[in-house]
N, C-alpha and C positions, 0 to 999 in steps of 0.2 A: 581486717577481719570484718565482714559484713554480717551483723547479727539481726538485721531487720526482719529476716524471714522467721527467725526463732522467736523474737519478741516484736510483733508487728505494732509497735507504738509509734504513732505518727503525729501526735499532738504534744509538743515539747514546751515546757516552761523553763526559763533560764533563771537561776539564782546565782548571780555572779559577784565575785569579789577577787581582786579589787575592782573599783569602778572603771578603770581604764581599759578593761577587757571589752568595753563596748565597741572598740575599734575593730574587733574580730567579727562583729555581727554580720556584715555583708557576706563574708566568705562562709560563715557557719550556715546562714540561710540558704546559700547556694547548695551547700552540701546536703542539707536536709531536703530541699526540693528534689535533688537528684535521686534521693531514696524515698520519695513520696511523703515526706514529712513537712511540718510547718511549725513555726514558733507562734504560740498563742498568747504568750505574755513574757515580759522581762521584769526582773527585779534586781537592782544593783545595791549592794551594801558595802560600806567601808571595811577595811581590815580591822579586826578586833571587835566587830559588831557582835552583840550578845542578846538583843531583844528583837525577836523575829515574829511578833504578833501580826504585823502588817504583811509580812511575807507569807505566813501561814494563811491569812485571809485571802491572799492572792491565789494560793494553791487551791483553796476551796472554790473560789469564784471561777477560776479559769478551767478547772477540771482537766488538767493535762493527763496524757497517758504516762508520761515520764517527766521527771524534773532533773535537768542537768545542772549540777551544782559545782562551782569552783570555790566555794567557801573553804577556808583553810584554818588550821590551828585550833585554838580554843573555841572559835566560832562554830566549827563543825560539831563539837560536843553540844553546844547550846541549841543549834538548829535541830539536831536529831532528837534531843530530849523534848523540845517544844513540839516538834512534829508528832511524837508519840503521845505526849500529854493532850494534844488536840484531838486524838482519836482517829488520825488519818491512817490509811491502810496501804502498806507497801505492795500488797497484792494488786491493788488498783492504781496506785500512783507512786511507784518507787523513785527514789533518788539515785541518780547515776553520777559518779564522781571520778576524777583523776587524782584526788588528793586524800581520800579517806582511807587510812591504813589500819592495821591491827593496833597501832599505837593509840589512835583516836578512839577506836572501839573499846580498848581497855579503860580509857578515861570516861566514856559515856555509859558503858555497860552494854553487854551483848544484846539485850532485849531491845534497846533503842536503835541498834544497827541492823537487826535481823531483817532480811528481805530486801535490803538496798544493795546497790552494785558499785563496784570499783573496777576501773581498768588500770592495770599497772604491769610492769615487766616481772614483778616478783611478789609472791605471797608465801607466808611462812609454811603453808601446807604443801608447797611444791615438792614433788618427789625426785630427789637426786642424791647420790652419795655426798656431793659437795654441800648440798643444803643441810643434810643431816649433820655433817661435821660443823657447819657454820652455826646452826641452831644450838647444838650441844655446847660449843665453845662460848657462845653469847650468853647462854643461861649460866654457865659455870662462872663467867666473869661478872655478870651483872645481877644474877639472881634467878632462881627457878621460876619465878612468877613473871619474868620479863618476856616480851614478844619481839621477834624480828619483824621487819617491814621493809618496804621498797627503799626507804631512805637509808636505813642501817646497812642493807645489803649493798647498795651502790657505794657507800662510804668504804665498806669492807673491800670490795674488789678494786676500787680505784686506788687504794693504798698499795696493793700489789702491782698495779700497772705503773704507778709512780716509782715504785722500787725498780721495776724493769728498766724504766727510762734512766734513772739515776745511775744504775749499774753500767750503762753503756758509756758513761762520761768519765773523763778524768776529773779528779777533785777540783782542779783549777778551772774546769769548764762547767761546773755546776751553777748555772744561772737560769732564771725563769724562761728566757727565750730558747736556750739549749734544751731544757727539759721538755718544753712543748714540741720541739722538733723530734726529740728522741722518743717521745711517746707515740708518735704516729705509727699506726699499724700494730701496736701492742695488743696481744691477745692473752686470754686465760679462760679456764673453765670456772665460771662463777657459780654461785648457788642457783641462779636462774637458768644457766646454760652458758655456752661459749659466748664471750663478749669480745669486742674489738674496737679500738679507737680508729675511726674513719679519718684517713689522712687529709681528705679534702676540706673537712670542716671541724675536726677535733671533737666531734660528738661520737656517741657509742652505738654500735650495733647491739640490739636488744631483742627480747622475746616477749612481745605483747600478750597479755592475758586479760580475760574478763572473769570476775568472780562475784559470787553472792555472799554477803555477810550472814553469818549464822549466830544464833543466840549464845553459843559457847565462846564467842569472841574471835573465832577463826573464820576463814572463808572457804567456800567450795568453788574450785576453779571450774567454770562452765565451758569456756572456749579459750584455746590458746593457739598461737601461731605454730605452724608446722616447721617454720624455719626462722632464723634470726632475720631482723629487718634493718635495712640500711637507714641510718638517721637522715631525716629531711627536716631539720629544724626551721621554724618560721615559715613553713609551707603555706600558712594562712595569709601571709603578707604578699600580695601580688606585686610583681615587678622587682622583687628582692630575692637574693639567694644568700645563704649563710656559707661563708668560706672560712679558712683557717685564720684570716685576718679580720673577720667580722662580717656584718651584713653589707652586701654590695648591690647596686642596681643592675638589673639585667637589661 
């Protein structure tokens, strides 16, 4: 999904965690150049980082159009809160993430998340009968104040795919290698849409979406794929391809 025409942000600052993501930089820069963008600054922080004053200062000095953040876990909460406390404006300098979900927003508060973006296959607000059933069951089990998110949704449907695989096997044949073979091609209608385990690499066909966080703690889905997407894991690593046996050289 190319959203560059909808949001013509061409100056990107990277706030990356963990620090070993630096190896992705050459491929990311090529992708940005292809779409008329450029990296104006990079900032790497370790896992569990919680003090972002130097990162915030880099935001101010570099003045990017968008901040691509791979910060995860409790660090997401700290980064968003400190961004807001610094008076930065997501209308001018939004953060875009692959890892900030409804769960992190519940922890940081909706006001700290509002105006920032996440790309993921699932959001709690997605409209489908399967998602309505999933959300209702989740709240009944864990509490009415709890939120579903792309991690809980994937855990949910993978349990059913695991069940499909095991049911194909005799009890005496239930071993990890046999389960991996049996799950190839398994499908179901998940809360996000129809999913399938790709036999070639054991990853999942999914439905990419891009959404904007709102102050009520939920997202508004802005763009979503019109069809499920074949998994191409590790596409950023040139000369390698992911197979059912792991990464191999091409």
